[in-house]
C-alpha positions as CSV (number, residue, x, y, z in Angstrom):
1,S,50.3,141.4,218.8
2,S,49.6,144.1,221.3
3,L,52.5,145.3,223.4
4,S,52.8,147.4,226.5
5,A,54.2,150.9,226.1
6,I,57.3,150.1,228.0
7,G,57.9,147.0,225.9
8,F,57.4,149.0,222.8
9,C,59.9,151.7,224.1
10,S,62.5,149.0,224.7
11,D,62.1,147.8,221.1
12,L,62.7,151.3,219.8
13,A,65.6,151.9,222.1
14,R,67.2,148.7,220.9
15,G,66.7,149.7,217.3
16,E,64.2,146.9,216.5
17,D,64.3,146.4,212.8
18,L,60.8,147.1,211.8
19,V,57.8,148.1,213.9
20,L,54.4,149.0,212.5
21,I,52.2,150.9,214.9
22,R,48.5,150.7,213.9
23,A,46.4,153.3,215.8
24,K,42.7,154.3,215.9
25,H,44.0,157.9,215.8
26,V,47.4,159.3,214.8
27,V,48.0,163.0,215.5
28,V,50.5,164.4,212.9
29,G,52.7,167.4,213.3
30,D,50.4,169.8,211.3
31,G,47.5,169.0,213.7
32,K,45.7,166.6,211.4
33,V,44.4,163.4,212.8
34,L,44.4,160.3,210.8
35,S,41.6,158.0,211.9
36,P,42.8,155.2,211.6
37,G,46.4,155.7,210.9
38,A,49.7,154.0,211.1
39,V,53.4,154.7,211.8
40,L,56.3,152.7,210.4
41,V,59.5,152.6,212.5
42,D,62.7,151.2,210.9
43,K,65.7,150.6,213.1
44,G,64.4,153.2,215.6
45,K,63.6,155.9,213.2
46,I,60.0,157.0,212.0
47,T,60.0,156.4,208.1
48,V,56.3,156.5,207.2
49,V,53.1,158.1,208.7
50,A,50.0,157.3,206.7
51,E,46.4,156.2,207.0
52,S,47.3,152.7,206.1
53,I,50.7,150.9,205.8
54,E,51.1,147.3,204.7
55,T,54.5,145.6,205.2
56,D,55.7,142.1,205.8
57,G,57.9,141.0,208.7
58,A,57.3,144.0,210.9
59,K,56.4,143.7,214.6
60,V,52.8,145.1,214.8
61,V,51.7,147.2,217.8
62,E,48.1,148.2,218.3
63,A,47.3,151.6,220.0
64,D,44.4,153.9,220.4
65,W,46.2,157.2,220.0
66,I,49.7,158.0,218.9
67,M,51.5,161.3,218.2
68,P,54.9,160.4,216.6
69,G,58.1,162.3,217.0
70,L,57.6,165.0,219.6
71,V,60.5,167.3,220.5
72,N,61.0,168.5,224.1
73,A,62.6,171.9,223.5
74,A,63.6,172.4,227.2
75,A,64.5,169.2,229.0
76,S,67.0,167.9,231.6
77,Y,66.7,164.1,230.9
78,G,69.6,162.1,232.3
79,V,71.7,165.0,233.6
80,S,73.5,163.6,236.6
81,G,74.3,165.9,239.5
82,G,71.8,168.6,238.5
83,N,71.7,170.7,235.4
84,S,73.1,173.9,237.0
85,E,76.7,174.8,238.0
86,L,76.0,176.3,241.5
87,S,79.6,177.4,242.5
88,V,79.7,180.5,240.2
89,E,77.1,182.9,238.6
90,V,78.6,182.8,235.1
91,A,79.4,179.3,233.9
92,P,79.7,179.3,230.0
93,D,81.9,176.3,230.1
94,F,79.2,174.0,231.7
95,R,78.3,171.5,229.1
96,T,75.1,169.4,229.5
97,A,76.4,166.8,226.9
98,L,79.2,165.9,229.4
99,S,76.8,165.5,232.3
100,I,74.3,163.2,230.6
101,E,73.9,159.6,231.8
102,P,72.9,157.9,228.5
103,D,71.4,154.9,230.2
104,S,69.1,157.0,232.4
105,R,65.5,155.8,232.7
106,D,64.5,159.4,231.9
107,F,65.0,158.7,228.2
108,L,62.7,155.6,228.3
109,E,60.1,157.6,230.1
110,A,60.3,160.5,227.6
111,L,60.1,158.0,224.8
112,D,57.0,156.4,226.4
113,Q,55.5,159.9,226.3
114,G,56.2,160.2,222.7
115,V,59.3,162.4,222.9
116,T,61.9,161.3,220.3
117,T,64.2,164.3,220.4
118,A,65.2,166.5,223.4
119,H,67.0,169.8,223.7
120,I,68.9,169.3,227.0
121,I,69.5,172.8,228.6
122,P,71.5,173.9,231.5
123,G,69.6,175.0,234.5
124,T,68.5,178.6,235.3
125,D,70.4,179.0,238.6
126,C,73.2,181.0,236.9
127,V,73.2,184.2,235.0
128,I,74.9,182.4,232.1
129,G,74.3,178.6,232.5
130,G,76.4,177.0,229.8
131,C,75.9,175.0,226.6
132,S,72.9,172.9,225.7
133,C,72.8,169.8,223.4
134,I,70.2,168.0,221.3
135,V,69.8,164.2,221.8
136,K,67.7,161.4,220.5
137,T,65.8,159.7,223.4
138,T,66.2,156.3,221.6
139,G,70.0,156.5,221.9
140,G,71.6,154.6,224.8
141,G,75.1,155.7,224.4
């Protein structure tokens, strides 16, 4: 069956057991393009990327293009109240992990764009902005 991107993202965020994405083109991390290609996602994690994958019992998603597993190295997804401490210039104790709203729509939008991992950084309004964290966009808690 063909699913919308938002429906597909919801399946991943819920950790749907087995999802097989068949695409006309799959762009892999080393720049190669598999035409056609397939990606198998098991409980929210990419387990196989290949030209062809056969499996029973998987929800099948058809796509034109897919680029699995992007990492956003400088994001501010889900940070409530802004990602900078504005009351002081040096704020090494500002922790982005404590400011993240895990159910933020930002994570579903990032996942819809192919981002599966994000490095949440403090803002640049301070000389020393605090501590960053790395999160999976499929989390939700």
